[in-house]
N, C-alpha and C positions, 0 to 999 in steps of 0.2 A: 278443497282439502289442499293441506301443505304436501309439498312430496317427503317422499322421506331417506331422499338421498341426495348427495349435490351433480351438481353441473354445473360445468363453464367454460368455455375457449380462456388456458391462461395465458399469458404473454411473456415471454423471454425479453430482460429488460434488451433497450436499442443494439446492437453491432455497429452501428452504422449513423450517424445524424448530419443531416446538411447544415452546414452554417452559412448557406448562401441565404442573403437579406434580401431578397428580392421583391416587392407587389403582385410580379406576376405567380400570383397561385396557381391558376389553374394551368401553365405550361408548366410547373416547377414540381407538382403532383407527379402528372404524367410523368416526369425523367424521376422520381421519387417511386412512383410504382414500378417501373422498369427495372430501375436496378434494384428494388427489391426481389425481381425474378434472376436478374443476374447474378445476384450474389448466391441465390438458391441452391443453384449448383444443379443436380438429378430428383430428376421427379421423387415425390415424397412417401415414403416408405408406408406412413400412415392413410389406412381407408376409412374416411369420416364416414360412411355409410353402412361402418357395423358396428355393434353396441361392442362396448366394452367394460367388464367393470374388474374392482380390486372387492376383494373378500379376505379378511380374516377370520381364522379358525385359529379356535382355543386350544389351548396345551393339553397333551397327553390322547389328541387324536391325530393320527395318521390322515395327510390334507388328500393322497392319491387314491389312497383308498377307500375314503371320504365320497369322494368325487366321482367315482367308478361304481360305486354304490347308488349315489344317486340318479345315477345314467341307468344304469338298471331299473331302477323299482320306483320312478317317479314318470310323471306325462312324457309325451309323445315331444314334447318340444323341446325334454331334457337333452335327446338324441342330435338335436341341433348345435348344442354348447361345446365350444373345445378348450380346454385349459391350458394355456400359452405356457406357463412357466409357477412355481411354486419357490419359495424359499421360505426359511428359519427366520423368524427374527432376534436380532442378536439383544443378547439380554447386557448388563452391566457386569456379569461376576463369572468367573470360570468355572468351567467344569459343569456346565449345565447340558445335559444331554439332549441332544436333534429333537426327541420325541417328546420332549419334556418343555417343548417352547413354544411358544405361536407362531403360526405359520401366515405366511401372506398367499394365496393363489390369483391369480389373472387370469380370468373367462373371457373368450369372446362368442361371439354369433354373429352369421352373416343374416339370417333372416328374423330373429327378433328385434325388437323394439328395446331401449335402454331399459323402457319400466317392464317387459315383462321379461328380462336378462337378472335388472335386480329383484324380481320377483320369485323366478326360480334359483336363482344363488342362495338366497334366505332357505332354500329347503334341504340346502348339506347338512348333515349331520356337524355341531359344533360349530357354527356361525357365531362370531360375535359381531359384527360389521359388514355391512357390504356399503360401497358407494362407485359411480360412476368414474371409471379411467380417465381423466380430466385431460385433454389436449392441449399441449405447451407450445410456443412456439416462436422463434424470434422473429420480432419486429424491424425490418433491417431497413435504412434510407439511405443514401447516396454519400460518399464524403467527399466535400467539398472543401480541403484543409489548405490551410495557406501555409503551416509550419510544420517542418519537416525532423524537429530535433525533439529531445526531450524535455519538452517546459515542465511537465507535470514532476519531475524530479530535479528539475533546477530552471531557475527562469531568471534570467538576469535582465529582462525589460527591451533588451537590445531589437529581439522581434516578435516576442512574444505578450502582446498587452501589456502586462506592469512587473513590474524587477519585483519576484521573492513571494509569488502567487503559487509555490511551489510547495514543498513537503519537506525542503532542508535535507535533501539526499545524501550530497556529497559529505555534508557535516556530522550525520548519522554514520557513513563510511569509514571517519574516521575512529570512531567507536566500535564499529562489528559490523560484519559482512553478510551473513547469514551462515549456515552448517549443511550438511548433508544431512546430519540425523535428525534434523526435522524434514517431517513427510507434510506435505500439502495434498489436500485430497480437492481434484475439479469437477466439476456433476456439470457435464456441459456437452459439446458435441463431439470430443475426443480430443486428442493432441499429436501433431505433428511430431512424432519422438525420433527422426531421423534428422531433424529441422539444427544446422551449423549451432546457431543459438542456445539450443536448448536439450540435444543429444546427451550431453554431460552433467545434466543437471534433470534428468526424468528419472523416477524409480525406478527401481528395478526390483522383484518382489526377489528377496533372500534365499525363499520356501521354496520356490519354483523352480527347476528343469528345465528350458525353454525346448519348445519342438519334440517333448518326447512323448506329446500326448497322454499326458497319467496329470493328474491330480495332486501333485504332490503335497501339498499344504492343508488338503483334505477339509476346502471351502466349500465345494462344489464349483469350481470353475477349472476345468482343464487350461492348461500353462495360462494364467493369468500375468503374464512377465510386468507389463505395462501398467494393470488395469483391466477394465474388463470394457463390454458393449451390450448395453440392454436393449439398444435397438434393433440393432442385428439377432442377440444370442448367442453371442460367442466373445472371448476371453481378447479382441485385439482392438482398444479403443483407436485405433491409428484416425486421426480429423483427415478425411482425403479431400473433401471440398466444403465443409461447410465453416471454416475458420475461425468461429468464434471460441470456441476451446482453444487453440495456438494462441489466437491474440490475447486471452487475458492471463495464457500461460506463460509468454516472452513479457508483460508485467509483473508479475510475481517473481520469476526467476529467469527470463535469459541472463546466460552466465555472462559475468563480468571480467574484463581485464583480460579479454582471449583474442582482442584485436579486432576482431568482425561486428557488425549490426550493431545490436542494440542491447543496453545494459537493464535489468529487474529492477525492483525492488533488494533481493536477495542476487549478490553475486554467487552465491551458492546454497544449494538449496536441494531439494528431492522432491518431487510433483509427479505424483498418482492418478492418472485418470478415469474417470467412467463418463462413458460415452451413452449419452439416454437423448440424444437431438440428432438427426438424420439429414442428410443432405439438403433438404428443403429448410430445415430449419425446425420442424415435428418432432413431437417424442411427447407419452406420456406420461402422466405421475407415478405410475407404478413405475416406469422404470427412474424418475428421479428417485420413487422410494428407496428402490434396489439399490442403486446408487449410495444413500444414504447408510444405507443398513449394510453394505459392504463394506465402507470404512469402517462403520463402529466395527465390523466383525476382525479386522483388520489388529486394531487396536486393543480391544480385549483379550480376541483367543488367539492372534498369532503375533503378537508380540512389535508391532510397527508401530511407530510414535508419529501417530496421525496427530495433529495438533489443531489442523483449521482447515472448514473445507470453503471453498469457494463456490457459489450459487447465483446465477444469474436469472432467475423463471419466476413469474408469480403476475397474477393481474387479480383485477377485481371480482375474487372466487366467492363463491361459501367455503367455509371452512371445513377442512380435512381431517376426519379425527387420525385417520390411519399416518397424514403424512406429519401431525401432531404429533404422535405417540412417536415412532421413529426419528423422526429429529431430538425430542425429550428425550428417548435412550444414547442418542450420541456425544448430549448436553451431559447426561449422567458422568456417561466415559472419560469427560474430560475432552469433547471435541466441539469448538465454538463453529459455528455456521453464520458466516457472512452471505449477506443476501444485497442485492441492489433496490435501491428505492424503486426504478421504475421511470418509464419517459410518457409519463401523459399526463407533465403541465399538473398535476393534481395533489390534493391533500389526502392523501392515504389513511389519514384521521379520520376525516369526514366519512370516504371511501374506501374500505377497508383493503388492500391486496393481502395477498398469501403468496408465500411462508411468514414475509414482512410483520405482519400482524400478530401470529401466533407469541401468547404472554409466553415466553423464554426468554431466560436471562440470558442464553447461550445464546443466542441470536444477536447479529450487529446488522444495521439495513444504514446502507450509504445512497446517500445522495452524489451529486453530480455538481463542482464549482466548472467556470469557463478561465480563461484566460487573465481574467479581470478580478478573481477571486469573486466573482458573484456568482448565485444558482443561476446554473444553466436554463436558460428559455423553456427547454423541457423537460425538466427532470422534476420528479415527486418530491414529496416534502411532509411535513406531518412532525411535532416536537413530541408526540406522545409512539409513532411507531417508524421514525427515523433518526437515529442517532449522533451520525454526523457526515459532513461532507468529505471528498478528495476530488482532484483534478479526474476530467473522463472525456473533455471534448480534445476532438484531432489527436489521438495518440500514436504516436510510432511506434507498431510492435512487431512480433513476427507473426507469419502467416503460414500456412499449407499449402504445400502442392503435391502436382502428383508423384508419388512417388516411383515411377517406372518412364522411362521416356521410350516410346513408339518410334521405332527404327523403320520404316519403310523398308524393304526385300524386293519387293515388284516381282514376285513370284505368279501372283496372281492381281492385275489392276483391273480395278472394279469399274472406276471413273475418272477422267479428265477432264479438266477445261483451263483453257489458256488464253481463252473468253477473244480469241481471233473471232469467230463468230458472231460481234457484241456480246449482246445480254437477253439471247433467245430462250437459254435455258432457267433464266430467271424473274422474280419479281422484286419492285421493287417499293421500298418505303423511307419513310424521312420523318421526323419530328414525333414521334409515337402520339399523333395528335389523329391520327385517322387509320382506319384500316381499309379503305381505300388505296388497290394496286398504285395508283399515282401520287398518291401523297397530297399533301397542302403544299407542301414547298417545291416542287417539281427542281425547281434551281439547284437544290441542297442535294439532292442524288447521290447516291454511289454511281460513279461512269468509266465507260472507257476511256483511257489516255491511251492515246495512240505516239506520242513522245516518248513514254516509259516504260518496259519490258523486260521480262528475264528472260524470255525466249519469244519468237516471233515477234511483232509488230503491234502488240496492245496488252493492257494491264486494267485492272480495275482499284482505280482510285476513289478515296473518299472526296475531294475535291480536285478542279483543276487551275483554283486561283492560287493565290502564293502562300494562302492561309486558310485552314477551312475556318466557317463561321461556329463559333461559340454557341453554349446553351441549345445543344444537338443531339438527337437522337435518330441515326439512321441503318438501314436493314437491307440486306439483299439475302433472299429465300428460294433454293432449288425449286422449279414447279412440281406440281403433282407429277405421280408415276413418272417423274426422270429417273430414281433413287428405288431397286428393286433388291434387297437384300433379305428376302424370304428363305433363300435356297443357300444362304450359307453358314456352315455349321460354328453353332456357340461356341464348338472350344476354338476357333479360328483365329486368331489376334488379325486385327483391322484398324489399319491409320489411316487418320485424315491429315493430310497435309500439304502446305503453301511456301511461296516463298513471300517473301515480304522486303519492303525498301522505305525507308521514310522515317518522321519522327512525330511522333505527340506527347504533350506533356508528360513526365511521368511523374507517373501513382495516378493522378489526378483524371485523365483521359485513357479510353480505356478501346480495345478491340478486339471481339471474340469470334470463336464460333460455338454455336449450340446443334444439337442434332434434337428434333422431336418427331415423331410419326401421325396419322393420322392429321398433317396440318394441325396441328394445336399449337397454336398460335393467335395472340390476340395482339395485336399492335398499338390498341386504345391504355393497355396495360401494360405491356412489355411478353417477352420472350418466355414463354413455357415449356421447360423439357433440360436438357443436361447440359450443363459449361464444359466443350471438351477444353479449351484455351483459351486464354486470354493476357496478352501484351500492350506494351504500354512504354514508352522512351523512344530512344535512338537505334535505327538501325540504319549504318553506314550504305553498306553493301548489300547487295541482295541475299537473306538470310533464311533457312527453310527452317519453317516451325511445323512439328507436327504432334499428336494426339492419339490415344487409343479412342477409338470408337467400339463404348460399351455393346456388347452381344445381345442386354435389351431392346437396344435397336437394329439389329435384326431383323426388320421387315417390310412388307412391301412397299409402304407409303412413308419410307425416310423421309426426311426432310432434313437438308442444311440449310442454316441460315449464319451471315454472316453480318456482325452488328458494330456499331463503333457508337458510345457515347461522350459527351466531353463536359466539361463545368465553364463557370463563367468567368475563370480567370484566364490562362495564359493561348494563344491558338497558335499550331504550327502548322508544318507544310503538311502532314498527312501522314497515308502511309500507302504505297501502292502494291496491291497482291497480285501474285500471279500463278499459274503452272498448280491451281489444285488439281490435288492426285488422290482418291479413295484407294488405298492396296492392300496388300497382307504386309505383316512384318515380326517385329519381333522388340520383346520388352527387355531395354536395359533398367537396372535399378541406377536411380541418380540423385545425387546430396539434393538437400532443401535448404536454399538460403534466401527464400521468401520475406518481403515487409511490406507494411501497408500502414495507413493512417485510417483510424477506426473512432468512434465516438461515442457516447453514453453513459448509463450509470452502471455498463457490465465493465468498464475500465475503473470508475471510479471506486468500483468492491474489490475488485484486481488490486489497488494498492492498499485498499487496509486489509486481505487475506497477507499480501505479501507482508507488509507491518506485522503483521502477527506472527507471522513466520519468522522477522527477522527479531523481535522480542524474543522468542520462546529458543531461541538459539541461544541467545545474549545469558537467557536468564532460564536454564529449563529448570528450574527450579520451581517456576510461577504456575499459580494453577489456572486452568482456564478461564475463571470469573479475574482472577488478581490481573493477568491480561489483556481481558474486555478491558477493567475499569483504568489500567495505566494507561491505554490506548484513547479511550475518552475523556481523562483527565489531563490531557496535554495537548490538546487541539490547539490550534492557533484561532481565537475568538475572533469571529468578523460581524462586523454591524450588519454585512448582508446575508449572514444565514440566523441572526437573531429574530428567535421566533418563529421557524421554519423547521429548522434540526434540533433535537434535544440538547444537545452539549450548544450549540451556537457554535461550533467552529470545524474548521479544516484540518484537518489529519499530522500530524509534525512527527517526522520520523526522528530527528533529534530530538526535540523535547520530550519525545514516547522516551528515548535509551535514557537520557537525562532520570528524568522521574524515576525511572527505575534502577536508574544506579544510587539514588535520593541525593543527586545533585542538581534538579531542576529547582528547587526551594530558592527563592529568591534573598540575598541578604537583606537586612537592614529592612523588612516588611512590617511595620507594626498594625497594617490595617487588613493584613491577608489580602490584598486585593493583586497580588502579583507582580506588583512595582514598587521600588527600593525608595524608601522614603528617607528623611534628613532630620534629625534631631536639633532643635534650634533652643540654646538657653540665654536669657536677657537676666545680666546680672544687675541689674536696676532694681529689677523686680521679683527677680528669682521665680518668672514665670516659665513654664516648659510648652515647647509649642513643636509641632511636626510639619514638616513640607512635606506632604503626600504625592508620589510619583500617581502618574496616568500613562495613555499609550501616546497621547503628544507630545511627552516627557515637559508637558506646561504641570508645575508643581501647584499645590494648593493650600495653605498653611491655615493650621485649625492648632486654639491652645487645648492641652493636653490638662497639664495641672501645675501649681504653685510647690515649688519647692520647698521655700523656706533656705534659709541662713543655713542652716545646719546640715542641708541634705545635700548630697552630689549623686552624679550617675557613675556609677563605678563599672556596669557590667550590660550587657543583652543577652536575650536566649529565651528560646521558646522552653519555659519553663513547664508548663501544662500540655505541652503536643499537640496543642490545638491550631497549628497551621499562625498563629500571630506573634509576631516577635514582642517580648515584655522586659521591660527595663527597669535594670536592679539598682537600687536607692540603697546609700546609705545615709544614716542618721547621725549624725557625730553627737546629738545631745546625748547625756549622758541617762541613762534610765536602770538604776540600779546600778551603777558603772558599768554598764554597757551599752552598746552603740545596739540601734536598731535596722535590720535590714529585712527591704521590704522590695515590692515590684509593681510597678505601675503594669495591672491586666493589658494585654494588647487586644484588639477586638475591631471589630469595623467601624468603631469612632479613632481607633489608634492610641488607644492606652489612656485609660484616664478611671481607672480604676483599682485603688489602691487596694493593695494586698500583703497583711504582714508576712514576713517567713520565717525571722528566728533572730534573736540576741546575738549579738558576735564580742567576744572585748576590744578594746581599743588596740591590741598585739594584733589584731587578724584583720588581713586584709582580703579582698577579692583577688583573684589573680586572671582569672577566667570563668569560660563556660563552656562547657563540654558534653556530649552524651557517650559517659564511661562505660555505662552497665548497655547501652543496645538497645534500648527500650522506646525511642522516640521523645523523653522528655529531657529536655537538657538540664543540664548537672551545673551547681556554682563551686569553684574551688578557690577555696578560703586558706591562706597560706599563715602562720603563726607567726610574724617577726621573730619574736622572741627566742622561743624554742624548734622553730623552723619544723614544725610540723602542718603537714598537708592533710585538709579534709576536704570532704567534699558535703554539700548538701544536696542528695537525689533527687528531682524534682518528680512529679505524678502530675493525674491526670487531673486534681483535685487542685493542685499546684502548692498543697503541700511539701515541705520538704524533709527528709530525712538523711540526718548526719550518719557520715560513713567515714574512717580513718581512714587514708589511702598507704602515707611511708611517709620520712622524715627528712630531711635534707639533710650532707653534710654542710658545716660550715661554708665550704669553701662552692658547693653547690646552690645554683641557682635554677628556677623556674623559666622556662625556654619558650616553651609553645605548645600548642594542641595538634594531634596529629594523631591516623591510624595508619601506624605504620606497617603493619602486617595485615591491612584489609581485611579484617574479621567484622567488621561493625562496632566497634568495642574503641573509642576515641582512648589514648594514649596519652601519656603525661611526659614531654620534652624537657630532660635538665641536663646543665651544662655545668663541668668544674672549669673553675677560673682558673686552678691551678695549674691544671695538667693538660685544660683543653679536652678532657674527653665525656662524648655526647651520651647518653643515655637515654632509653625509654620505659617507664612505667607502663607495661604492658596488659592493660584492662581487659577484663572477662565478664560476662553476666552476669555477676555480683557484687562487678565494681573492685573487686582484691587485683591488686597490682603484682606483676613480680618485674625485678629487674632485668632489664636488658644493656650490654654495650652494644652501642652501634658503632662509633666509629670515634678516631681523636681531630680535633681540630689544631692543625700547626700554626704556631707564630703568624702572629695579624691577619688570620683567615676568622670570618664572623660568620654566624647566621643569618642568613637574608628571611629567611622564610618556610615555612612545612608545608607543602603541598603537592599533588597529584601530580607529577612534573608530564609523566610519558603516559599518562593514563590508562595504567593499567588496572587500578582498584586499590593500590598503596602507595601513600604517601609518602614522597620524596623528602630531602632537608636540601634548600639551596644556600649557597656557601659562595663569598667573596673572598676572594687576597687582595689585602691593602696593599700588597709588596706589589707586586707584578698586573694587578688587577683584574686576573680570571677569574671566573663566574663558574662555579660546577655544579652538578647535580649527586647527590649522594642518591643514588638508586635503588631504592627496597624491593623485598621482595616480600614472599608469604612467611616466610622464617622471621622477616627483619632485618636480614644480612642487607647493606648499603654494597653497593658497589659507586665507585667513583666514573663519574663521566663529565666530561668538559665540554661546556656549551658554548661560550665565546670568551674575550677577552675586551674590557673596557676601554677605549680609548682615552687618551692624558687628562683632559677636560670633561670626563662623563663620568656621571654617579647614577648606579640604578636606584630608581623610582620606586619599585616593587612589581608584583605579578596582576595581570589582568589578564582574563578572555577576552579579546576585545572582538575577535572575529568568531565565536560562540562555536568553536569546535570539540570545547574539553579540555583542549591543550592550554595553559597557561601561558600566557605572551611576557617579555620582560619587558618592561619598561624604563627606559635609559633619558636623560636629559645631557645632552652638549652644553658643559658652561662656556665653552668660550666663544670670546666674539661676541657683537652687541646683541643679536639677536640668538637667545637660546633654542636651540633646535631639540624638537623631543622624537625619538623613537622608539618603533618597537619590534623588535629580536622574535619577530613569529615561529613560533613551535611547529616543526615539523614533525609531529607524531612522537617527540620527545627525541628524535634523533639529528637531527638537525636543526639550523634556525636562519631564516629569512630576514634580512632587515627590511622593515619600513617605515618611511617618514611618516609623521603624524603631522605634525603643525608643530608652529613654533612658541615660545613659551614668553608673554611681557614678561618685564622687566621684574616688578613687582606679585607676578601671580607662581600662588603655589600649586601642588598637583597634590590630589588628594586620593588615593589608589584603596579602595576599601571592600572591591567586589560588586561595585553599584550597578543597577539595572533600573534606570529611572523610568523607562518606555517598559520594561517587562518583555522586552522582543527575544531575550534567549542571548543578546552581546552586551558583555561587561560595559560599562561606564567609567571615564574616568573625570573624576571631579575638582571642578577648581574654583581658588578664590581670588580673588582682585583686590591687591591691599587687604579692607579691611571690610570691604560693602557689596561687591559682585562675587555672586555665586553662580557657575554654569558648567553644564556637563560638555566630556566629547563623546560623543555617542558612538558607539562600538558597530561596526557590521560586518557583513559574512566573509566579505573582502579585506577585513584589517582596518579601514579607511574609517576614521573619525569625521565626524561631524559637530560643528560647533552650539550649543544650544544654551540659549542665555536661561536663567530658572530664575532666579528673584535678587532683591537686592536686602541686605540686612540692615534693620534698622539700630540705632546705637543705642549701645548696650549689649545688645545680640551677639553673640559668638556660634560657631559650628560645631556642635559635639561627633566627635565621632569615635568608633568604637574603641574602648578603653586599653 
């Protein structure tokens, strides 16, 4: 019979993943298992011999009363059941009384089996469902990282695999850097909220008074200042050992521009923590469920702007109804749930994991890419259950450290060891391949060194050679009966200290002390017990290292273990250890400044969580599903991810922000594939063709339509808002004394379907396209050359256009450009008076009704170059050039369309301004200039530094008969605008932009006889 409850072990995604590529699997696995224990920290709080279940009680039933009644009236089995906790399930509406909500109750028993406990729990009044409280744990492997910088944010390829395998963070930071108004919930192993790189970005509960012992915000948790701890049943989520939560926190929001450590996706943010993983990497599903509920309550009932939670737990488990229900409620409250795909090398469409496989729109599941933009070899995947990928391997971030330094005071000294009596008190092990005291590599034991000592004549050394051997695990353990602490008061502060001198490879090779009792150690799998302290790097002089011995180890059979593990990379001289001492001491708070390299899909999910927080801070009006849609629609498409994740792509912060701003759409994209295309007209046969761009910047020619003698291309625009650029064609053959205006409808084939738009008179002229009413459909602007009336043909989803009168130009006025000068999302019309130089804007609104607004007056011999958002603040500006003194200025606009003059630079004597192009893709358009002096014409870019200043950058030299065409092209769709060149009458090539502004020449195609290149009219 099938069980009516769920049961399994849930694995939290990898914290550390080995990047060793060795065929010696046996030895590697030993070291992996060892490091798993090393990083685990203190003994687990989880007792797997106890049965524990989650019970959902329906609304209107008091859970505590129901349980007490059950214990009194039911069988004797009920007396062995303990209620651990109870909390109300948060709804999505305010004002619901606690008694009117469903409740979650967690029960445990030391004597009943899981089946018996499930059966008994079903007898409680008001039970909706019962499921076994599944155990979750972090599966940790050794880190063998080669890279010490933040390649996931910015990778130039010098040290880390392939260039640009990153998420384009520097480009995104020029647009936005985060906000403390956005709160990220982190469901993990806690956070080291004292850390120097996190302390200013940790959320502090504004509704709670710290330390007063009162539940000020009435949410059921006393003094939940930084969050809560469901594993220890308190309100302190400090990450004291586990590291996982602190590491992902650094990826999400390590403070930026503070001159220390690392930087997260968000320079500024607020991170709230819910700790449900213990020091050895275990936790219960009920704890995770409580975390989800806690964050939902903060948003729904406490007014805290929780936008997203980061979750790195799950495995090949059965469906959890309670987990599904609570995550669903969080989604209904507007909270996105980001989770990692896991590290089992499996297709999780075939072998589902939860919560990743929950069918909920607000879940985002993330796989991991490596430094080569490939799916990491251990990452899970699945085109149904995995949305996208992000960097995750060998990521440097913040890690936790002990909050207090244990300072020995020697009031009472319990034990000393200066190694003058050799190693009579110790047992030796090496290589982790055996439990035999003599080990299997006796020449590699920790040894007595008679040539170096802090005191006396000897010390303990990990090698007597010039360097230690690589790929080795060594331990020395105190013998049974040596240490008896059973009579020491649990209130006493006890320090374990030693002197150290020497050097190991920083970060990668570690030396540590562990405490255990009952001789609980198995050297074939590694150390069990509490990691007291771990050191790495250089100690030039003898230095004291100390750590507190936890009171839980005040036992008769205490054992100390000194251990060293190193990877397969660099070998150093190693450490000498002397004067080990266990004594009383005092605790002194210390700042935390620890960093380390980790790997796994946990880091990948943290990048995506950080991205959502960044996007939400830049666009606080976006809903949760809108944020998700933008994230998924702005990935870098990668062949390596095609068929492995739903989007086929890796996270890109810069594209994400550009898409949210409406600036990601590639100009001149007639087939909607994300690459700019070129229109080619053959004057001999009037055939219109397209040269379609591609990722490799190879153009493919395709015939589109025969125009005929009387037809000409007059404009382009997306009239029906389907994402494909349409070609506007005017037929000058008279039809009832009018011209026919039509469009070649863009599509996957590039625009071959002719669609009738409207009849216009011979006096009407198409002057441009714009989205005047902000509805996403481009409108066609038409000017009557007789009466100067300007009309718009308003686009629509069907492609049908509706005429709308805008305004009438005076005889001295002329149409100048299209720009959104007040940043309200409605394109405005710029007009210039040729007599007095006055520049006005016809400010549009949602109805395409325009209001006249004076902007500024052009001085004599000053001309408008282009209207563009020069300082990337959301308001289009106007670039002007003085032809007398060659000064180039920007009229910077604001929300009221008030213009402020800003000097940019001065052109040289023979230098001409050719246009603006964002060649480095940072969102700030750069000015392209040509020096016509001399034989070779030099082309420079005035790289725009956030609208404040410029940096001159040489691009290339321009041939004698070569012309530049700057039309915001992005032929290879990489986010960097390209410059088109025409060599004489035939050869067409491109200068492809890049992140640093360097351009690369790429031949595209040659024109045939009679062909010409059409540009935006």
